[in-house]
N, C-alpha and C positions, 0 to 999 in steps of 0.2 A: 524075549529080550535078545537072544543070540541072533535070530534072523534079521532083526533091525540093525544090529551092529555090523553084520556081514554085508547087508544091503547098503549101509552107509558107506562102507569102504568101496563097494562096487559103483555106487552112484556118484562118487566124487568126480569121475571123469566121464560124464555122460554125453559128451559132445564138445561143444565150445564153451567159452567163458559165459556166454549169455543164453545158453540153451537150457539151463537147469529149471527155469520157471515152467517150461513146457511139460517137462516130466513131472514136476510138482502138481500141475493141474491134472494130468492124466491119473497120477496116483491118488489124488484127492477124489476124483470121480469114481475110480475103482473101489476105494474104501467106503465111500458113501453108499454105493450100490450094494456092496457086501454087507454092510451093517443092516440093511433093510431085507436081507435074505434073498436078493435077486442075483441074477447072473450078469456080471460085467460084460462078458463077451456078447451076450444078447443085446445089451444096451448099445454097445459100440456098433454092432451090425445095424441096429435100428437107426441110430443117429447118422451113420454114414450114408445109409440109404436116403434119409431125408435131406442131407446136405448135398447129395448129388443133383437134386432138383432146384438148387439155389433159392432157398426160402427167403422172403423179404426180411430185412433187419428186425422189423417189429415182431417176427415170429421166432427169433433166435432164443428168447427166454424159454419158449416151449420145448427146446431141445436139451435143456439141462436135465441131469439125472433126477432132481427133485420132482420135476414135472412128470417125467417118465414113470417114476414110482407112484405118483398120485393117480395117474390115469390107469395104472395097473400094468405091471411089466408083462402080465399074461396077455393082455389085450394088444399090446404093442409088439407082438412077435414079428421078427424080421421075415422078409420074403426068402423062402428057401430057393437056393440056386443049385441046380444040378451040376456037378463037376464032370467035365468031359475028359477022357483020356487023350493025351497028346502022344503021338508016336514019334 
């Protein structure tokens, strides 16, 4: 209960007056994925990789967490990108 109350205080000023809904969507996705025992970070890596290729509107529903969980979070592993050191 305490983390929720502390979070509520921090989330009150999350940007502008009309930006709270974006955060609500992201938090909903994260919690939906966590409830199924999957890794939210892996989902966001996977979905952002898909979004970079501009999928048609008809395929947007396939990018939702529920679809990602159905196909199996293990099968939809994100592409590993090697980090390079910048001097």
